[in-house]
N, C-alpha and C positions, 0 to 999 in steps of 0.2 A: 510622504511628500505630497503636497497639494498640487493639483494640475496647473495652477497659475505660477508656481514657484519652480524655477529651473533647478536641475541637479547642481549642487555646489561645485562639484568637479566631475565632468563627464567620465564615463567608464574608460579605463585604459590610459587616462591622462594623469600624470603624477601631479599632486597639488603643489602649489608654489611653496618655497621654503619661507617666504616672508611676503607681507602685503603692506600697503600704505595705511590702510585703516585697521585699527585695533578691533578686538572682539567687542569691546564696549561700544565703539561706534557702530559696528554692524548690528548689535542687538538693538541699539537706539533706533537705527534705521528700519529694522523689521517692525518694531513697535509703531513707528511713524506710519508705515505702510498699512498696518492692520492693528488698531488699538486693542482688539479683543483676541489677538493671537495667543495660542497656547505655548508654553515654554518648550514643549517637545517639538513644536513646529518651527520655532526659532532655531533650536538646536539642529534640526534636520536641514534647515535652509542654509545655515552658515557652517555646518560641519564641526560642531563642538558638542560636548555632552550636555544633557539637560541640567545636570548639577552645576556645571560651569555657567550656564545661562542664568540659573537661579541666583548664583553668587553675584553675577554682573547686574541683574535686575535689582538686587538688594543694594549694591554699590550705587547705582544710578538713583535709586529712591532716597537713600541716606544723603546723597549729595544734592538733592533737590532737582534733579533732571526729570523725574517723573513721579506721578502719584498713581496709586492703584485703588480700585474700588471693586469689591466683591460683587459680582452679578451672577446669581444662581450658583453654578458649580465652577465658574471661571472668573478671571479677573479682567477688568477693563482698565487700560492704562491711559493716562493723560500726560502728555509731555509738557514740560516747562521750556518752551523754545526760546525764552528770553534769558535763560541761564547761560552764562558765559563759559567758554572753554577754560580748563584748569591750568594749562601750561602758560607761564608768564608771557611768552611771545604772542600768544593768541588770546590772552585774557580779556581783551576788549571786544572780542567777537562773540556774538551769541551763537548757540548751537543751531539756531534756525538756518544759518547759512549752509551748514553741512546737510541738514535735512532737505532744504530746497534743492541742493545740488544732486542728491542721490535718491531721495525717498520714492519718487515716482518712476524711477528707471525701469522697473519690471512690471508696472501696472499697465493694464490694457488702456488704449486711448479712450478718453472721455473727459468729463469735467474734472478739474482738480479737486482733491479732497478739501473740505472746509478747514481742517486743521492746518493744511499747508497754505491756504490762501491768506491767512493772517499775516504772513511775512510781509 
């Protein structure tokens, strides 16, 4: 767990049975926060397995929500924030709206990320 990422669920507290955001949304947000994040760090941050994160990243890539570029021994991700939500009632809304709402929540105060300023 990196020092800037909080524990997903504090010790002694039972995790919630359900949440409003899916694992796909949470993975997308972690990548928006840190485009060079490792899959294992995403998994630790949101409390799912690395294999599940890998499957989700593949889903997001195939659907056009992100692209990835190999940089040395890791990947750098770039989000397509103009891609729209998949469900019919939100299909007119770009995912940028979700990212704008949540991506900087846990970041230290400072200038906004250039990727998030494009909104």
